[in-house]
Biopython code that builds the backbone (N, CA, C, O; Angstrom):
import numpy as np
from Bio.PDB.StructureBuilder import StructureBuilder

atoms = [
    (1, "MET", "N", (0.938, -1.239, -0.089)),
    (1, "MET", "CA", (-0.074, -0.012, -0.069)),
    (1, "MET", "C", (0.780, 1.090, -0.156)),
    (1, "MET", "O", (0.482, 2.077, -0.829)),
    (2, "THR", "N", (1.902, 0.985, 0.526)),
    (2, "THR", "CA", (2.821, 2.275, 0.765)),
    (2, "THR", "C", (3.480, 2.551, -0.625)),
    (2, "THR", "O", (3.842, 3.702, -0.868)),
    (3, "ARG", "N", (3.637, 1.675, -1.446)),
    (3, "ARG", "CA", (4.141, 1.823, -2.771)),
    (3, "ARG", "C", (3.021, 2.482, -3.656)),
    (3, "ARG", "O", (3.332, 3.283, -4.537)),
    (4, "VAL", "N", (1.981, 2.207, -3.460)),
    (4, "VAL", "CA", (0.811, 3.098, -4.181)),
    (4, "VAL", "C", (0.816, 4.533, -3.957)),
    (4, "VAL", "O", (0.679, 5.380, -4.840)),
    (5, "PHE", "N", (1.013, 4.789, -2.499)),
    (5, "PHE", "CA", (0.871, 6.220, -1.933)),
    (5, "PHE", "C", (2.267, 7.004, -2.364)),
    (5, "PHE", "O", (2.334, 8.232, -2.422)),
    (6, "ILE", "N", (3.373, 6.112, -2.659)),
    (6, "ILE", "CA", (4.520, 6.734, -3.264)),
    (6, "ILE", "C", (4.366, 7.183, -4.674)),
    (6, "ILE", "O", (4.896, 8.207, -5.105)),
    (7, "ALA", "N", (3.586, 6.344, -5.411)),
    (7, "ALA", "CA", (3.412, 6.504, -6.773)),
    (7, "ALA", "C", (2.585, 7.689, -7.069)),
    (7, "ALA", "O", (2.853, 8.559, -7.897)),
    (8, "LEU", "N", (1.313, 7.614, -6.126)),
    (8, "LEU", "CA", (0.440, 8.925, -6.255)),
    (8, "LEU", "C", (1.341, 10.013, -5.834)),
    (8, "LEU", "O", (1.201, 11.008, -6.545)),
    (9, "ALA", "N", (2.102, 10.121, -5.031)),
    (9, "ALA", "CA", (3.096, 11.428, -4.618)),
    (9, "ALA", "C", (3.890, 11.749, -5.775)),
    (9, "ALA", "O", (4.061, 12.929, -6.079)),
    (10, "PHE", "N", (4.402, 10.795, -6.464)),
    (10, "PHE", "CA", (5.288, 11.127, -7.706)),
    (10, "PHE", "C", (4.267, 11.750, -8.643)),
    (10, "PHE", "O", (4.505, 12.865, -9.105)),
    (11, "VAL", "N", (3.145, 11.109, -8.956)),
    (11, "VAL", "CA", (2.244, 11.932, -10.023)),
    (11, "VAL", "C", (1.815, 13.236, -9.392)),
    (11, "VAL", "O", (1.872, 14.213, -10.139)),
    (12, "PHE", "N", (1.492, 13.387, -8.441)),
    (12, "PHE", "CA", (1.061, 14.601, -7.809)),
    (12, "PHE", "C", (2.062, 15.654, -8.096)),
    (12, "PHE", "O", (1.714, 16.780, -8.453)),
    (13, "CYS", "N", (3.416, 15.273, -7.930)),
    (13, "CYS", "CA", (4.659, 16.317, -7.981)),
    (13, "CYS", "C", (5.111, 16.211, -9.652)),
    (13, "CYS", "O", (6.025, 16.924, -10.068)),
    (14, "LEU", "N", (4.510, 15.420, -10.404)),
    (14, "LEU", "CA", (5.172, 15.400, -11.725)),
    (14, "LEU", "C", (5.058, 16.559, -12.752)),
    (14, "LEU", "O", (5.924, 16.671, -13.619)),
    (15, "PRO", "N", (4.091, 17.360, -12.686)),
    (15, "PRO", "CA", (3.910, 18.613, -13.403)),
    (15, "PRO", "C", (5.220, 19.684, -12.976)),
    (15, "PRO", "O", (5.963, 20.183, -13.822)),
    (16, "GLN", "N", (5.315, 19.879, -11.762)),
    (16, "GLN", "CA", (6.352, 20.820, -11.587)),
    (16, "GLN", "C", (7.983, 20.233, -11.605)),
    (16, "GLN", "O", (8.981, 20.949, -11.684)),
    (17, "LEU", "N", (7.965, 18.959, -11.525)),
    (17, "LEU", "CA", (9.188, 18.319, -11.772)),
    (17, "LEU", "C", (9.492, 18.467, -13.234)),
    (17, "LEU", "O", (10.611, 18.873, -13.548)),
    (18, "LEU", "N", (8.628, 18.186, -14.138)),
    (18, "LEU", "CA", (8.907, 18.440, -15.590)),
    (18, "LEU", "C", (9.142, 19.976, -15.774)),
    (18, "LEU", "O", (10.087, 20.336, -16.476)),
    (19, "GLU", "N", (8.511, 20.690, -15.311)),
    (19, "GLU", "CA", (8.743, 22.203, -15.571)),
    (19, "GLU", "C", (10.136, 22.603, -15.027)),
    (19, "GLU", "O", (10.786, 23.505, -15.556)),
    (20, "VAL", "N", (10.558, 21.933, -13.999)),
    (20, "VAL", "CA", (11.934, 22.305, -13.377)),
    (20, "VAL", "C", (12.905, 21.749, -14.473)),
    (20, "VAL", "O", (13.797, 22.424, -14.987)),
    (21, "LEU", "N", (12.654, 20.551, -14.747)),
    (21, "LEU", "CA", (13.581, 19.808, -15.452)),
    (21, "LEU", "C", (13.753, 20.611, -17.187)),
    (21, "LEU", "O", (14.865, 20.637, -17.715)),
    (22, "PHE", "N", (12.821, 21.063, -17.723)),
    (22, "PHE", "CA", (12.768, 21.514, -18.977)),
    (22, "PHE", "C", (12.508, 22.956, -19.172)),
    (22, "PHE", "O", (12.498, 23.407, -20.318)),
    (23, "ILE", "N", (12.306, 23.686, -18.191)),
    (23, "ILE", "CA", (12.234, 25.194, -18.418)),
    (23, "ILE", "C", (13.525, 26.078, -17.665)),
    (23, "ILE", "O", (13.626, 26.032, -16.439)),
    (24, "VAL", "N", (14.210, 26.643, -18.246)),
    (24, "VAL", "CA", (15.448, 27.206, -17.482)),
    (24, "VAL", "C", (15.079, 27.971, -16.323)),
    (24, "VAL", "O", (15.373, 27.523, -15.214)),
    (25, "ASP", "N", (14.421, 29.162, -16.441)),
    (25, "ASP", "CA", (13.770, 29.977, -15.419)),
    (25, "ASP", "C", (12.718, 29.702, -14.887)),
    (25, "ASP", "O", (11.757, 30.448, -15.073)),
    (26, "SER", "N", (12.594, 28.520, -14.050)),
    (26, "SER", "CA", (11.205, 28.106, -13.347)),
    (26, "SER", "C", (11.460, 28.324, -11.700)),
    (26, "SER", "O", (11.265, 27.337, -10.991)),
    (27, "HIS", "N", (11.757, 29.192, -11.257)),
    (27, "HIS", "CA", (11.642, 29.402, -9.760)),
    (27, "HIS", "C", (10.508, 28.907, -9.165)),
    (27, "HIS", "O", (10.437, 28.096, -8.242)),
    (28, "THR", "N", (9.399, 29.600, -9.918)),
    (28, "THR", "CA", (7.999, 29.229, -9.099)),
    (28, "THR", "C", (7.721, 27.614, -9.056)),
    (28, "THR", "O", (7.178, 27.023, -8.123)),
    (29, "ALA", "N", (8.144, 27.110, -10.102)),
    (29, "ALA", "CA", (7.762, 25.643, -10.223)),
    (29, "ALA", "C", (8.728, 24.934, -9.146)),
    (29, "ALA", "O", (8.292, 24.003, -8.469)),
    (30, "PHE", "N", (9.991, 25.375, -9.008)),
    (30, "PHE", "CA", (10.688, 24.736, -7.997)),
    (30, "PHE", "C", (10.370, 25.009, -6.627)),
    (30, "PHE", "O", (10.583, 24.098, -5.826)),
    (31, "VAL", "N", (9.898, 26.099, -6.203)),
    (31, "VAL", "CA", (9.270, 26.333, -5.032)),
    (31, "VAL", "C", (8.126, 25.749, -4.689)),
    (31, "VAL", "O", (7.832, 25.567, -3.508)),
    (32, "GLU", "N", (7.228, 25.331, -5.858)),
    (32, "GLU", "CA", (5.897, 24.429, -5.751)),
    (32, "GLU", "C", (6.279, 23.210, -5.638)),
    (32, "GLU", "O", (5.487, 22.527, -4.988)),
    (33, "LEU", "N", (7.414, 22.537, -6.116)),
    (33, "LEU", "CA", (7.785, 21.440, -6.192)),
    (33, "LEU", "C", (8.480, 21.146, -4.534)),
    (33, "LEU", "O", (8.248, 20.179, -3.808)),
    (34, "GLN", "N", (9.242, 22.142, -4.299)),
    (34, "GLN", "CA", (9.599, 21.853, -2.677)),
    (34, "GLN", "C", (8.518, 21.691, -1.673)),
    (34, "GLN", "O", (8.593, 20.948, -0.694)),
    (35, "GLY", "N", (7.397, 22.522, -2.022)),
    (35, "GLY", "CA", (6.319, 22.373, -1.213)),
    (35, "GLY", "C", (5.530, 21.023, -1.227)),
    (35, "GLY", "O", (5.296, 20.351, -0.223)),
    (36, "LYS", "N", (5.166, 20.731, -2.465)),
    (36, "LYS", "CA", (4.584, 19.496, -2.621)),
    (36, "LYS", "C", (5.360, 18.261, -2.091)),
    (36, "LYS", "O", (4.790, 17.277, -1.622)),
    (37, "VAL", "N", (6.580, 18.378, -2.192)),
    (37, "VAL", "CA", (7.390, 17.216, -1.665)),
    (37, "VAL", "C", (7.439, 17.136, -0.120)),
    (37, "VAL", "O", (7.433, 16.108, 0.556)),
    (38, "ALA", "N", (7.485, 18.362, 0.289)),
    (38, "ALA", "CA", (7.337, 18.498, 1.743)),
    (38, "ALA", "C", (6.201, 17.731, 2.385)),
    (38, "ALA", "O", (6.249, 16.812, 3.203)),
    (39, "GLY", "N", (5.066, 18.391, 1.760)),
    (39, "GLY", "CA", (3.849, 17.788, 2.062)),
    (39, "GLY", "C", (3.477, 16.414, 1.991)),
    (39, "GLY", "O", (2.821, 15.782, 2.820)),
    (40, "CYS", "N", (4.023, 15.969, 0.784)),
    (40, "CYS", "CA", (3.897, 14.364, 0.723)),
    (40, "CYS", "C", (4.632, 13.474, 1.525)),
    (40, "CYS", "O", (4.226, 12.366, 1.875)),
    (41, "ALA", "N", (5.903, 14.054, 1.861)),
    (41, "ALA", "CA", (6.947, 13.394, 3.081)),
    (41, "ALA", "C", (6.165, 13.464, 4.363)),
    (41, "ALA", "O", (6.146, 12.483, 5.107)),
    (42, "LEU", "N", (5.534, 14.544, 4.657)),
    (42, "LEU", "CA", (5.003, 14.665, 5.845)),
    (42, "LEU", "C", (3.590, 13.424, 5.855)),
    (42, "LEU", "O", (3.424, 12.556, 6.712)),
    (43, "ALA", "N", (2.873, 13.635, 4.861)),
    (43, "ALA", "CA", (1.748, 12.841, 4.914)),
    (43, "ALA", "C", (2.097, 11.290, 4.885)),
    (43, "ALA", "O", (1.448, 10.474, 5.538)),
    (44, "LEU", "N", (3.281, 10.914, 3.996)),
    (44, "LEU", "CA", (3.539, 9.408, 4.123)),
    (44, "LEU", "C", (4.270, 9.149, 5.579)),
    (44, "LEU", "O", (4.400, 7.986, 5.962)),
    (45, "PHE", "N", (4.586, 9.878, 6.118)),
    (45, "PHE", "CA", (5.172, 9.843, 7.506)),
    (45, "PHE", "C", (4.115, 9.599, 8.505)),
    (45, "PHE", "O", (4.291, 8.764, 9.393)),
    (46, "CYS", "N", (3.064, 10.257, 8.411)),
    (46, "CYS", "CA", (1.924, 10.390, 9.272)),
    (46, "CYS", "C", (1.039, 9.412, 9.167)),
    (46, "CYS", "O", (0.401, 8.982, 10.129)),
    (47, "ALA", "N", (0.928, 8.957, 7.895)),
    (47, "ALA", "CA", (-0.236, 8.111, 7.591)),
    (47, "ALA", "C", (-0.133, 6.750, 8.505)),
    (47, "ALA", "O", (-1.088, 6.581, 9.263)),
    (48, "PRO", "N", (0.819, 5.839, 8.527)),
    (48, "PRO", "CA", (0.846, 4.671, 9.485)),
    (48, "PRO", "C", (0.452, 5.162, 11.060)),
    (48, "PRO", "O", (-0.112, 4.408, 11.854)),
    (49, "ILE", "N", (0.748, 6.209, 11.297)),
    (49, "ILE", "CA", (0.615, 6.592, 12.742)),
    (49, "ILE", "C", (-0.895, 6.997, 12.956)),
    (49, "ILE", "O", (-1.486, 6.684, 13.989)),
    (50, "VAL", "N", (-1.445, 7.651, 12.019)),
    (50, "VAL", "CA", (-2.992, 7.930, 12.103)),
    (50, "VAL", "C", (-3.843, 6.761, 11.872)),
    (50, "VAL", "O", (-4.739, 6.596, 12.700)),
    (51, "SER", "N", (-3.754, 5.981, 10.990)),
    (51, "SER", "CA", (-4.100, 4.689, 10.716)),
    (51, "SER", "C", (-4.101, 3.834, 11.785)),
    (51, "SER", "O", (-5.128, 3.179, 11.963)),
    (52, "HIS", "N", (-3.001, 3.666, 12.682)),
    (52, "HIS", "CA", (-2.897, 2.899, 13.934)),
    (52, "HIS", "C", (-3.703, 3.418, 14.787)),
    (52, "HIS", "O", (-4.395, 2.590, 15.379)),
    (53, "ARG", "N", (-3.887, 4.694, 15.113)),
    (53, "ARG", "CA", (-4.633, 5.163, 16.107)),
    (53, "ARG", "C", (-6.045, 5.045, 15.775)),
    (53, "ARG", "O", (-6.806, 4.735, 16.691)),
    (54, "LEU", "N", (-6.486, 5.231, 14.683)),
    (54, "LEU", "CA", (-7.950, 5.144, 14.191)),
    (54, "LEU", "C", (-8.208, 3.521, 14.130)),
    (54, "LEU", "O", (-9.365, 3.149, 13.932)),
    (55, "GLY", "N", (-7.225, 2.596, 14.286)),
    (55, "GLY", "CA", (-7.509, 1.229, 14.286)),
    (55, "GLY", "C", (-7.862, 0.582, 12.917)),
    (55, "GLY", "O", (-8.794, -0.220, 12.858)),
    (56, "TYR", "N", (-7.140, 0.914, 11.819)),
    (56, "TYR", "CA", (-7.104, 0.570, 10.514)),
    (56, "TYR", "C", (-5.893, -0.313, 10.355)),
    (56, "TYR", "O", (-5.032, 0.056, 9.557)),
    (57, "GLU", "N", (-5.723, -1.477, 11.045)),
    (57, "GLU", "CA", (-4.586, -2.315, 10.681)),
    (57, "GLU", "C", (-5.040, -3.595, 10.323)),
    (57, "GLU", "O", (-4.235, -4.462, 9.981)),
]
sb = StructureBuilder()
sb.init_structure("model")
sb.init_model(0)
sb.init_chain("A")
sb.init_seg("    ")
for serial, (resi, resn, name, xyz) in enumerate(atoms, 1):
    if name == "N":
        sb.init_residue(resn, " ", resi, " ")
    sb.init_atom(name, np.array(xyz, "f"), 0.0, 1.0, " ", f" {name:<3s}", serial, name[0])
structure = sb.get_structure()
């Protein structure tokens, strides 16, 4: 299940990642990508804790 969430996080960040890779002056896309990656990492870290507390094991 974790692999599915990692794949979804990658798909969620893909537009900004492509913009950062292919457009030279894309500071805005880089900042958006940093925010999305940080949010996805936090969500992936907290998801097992929250599901355990809610009893979804």
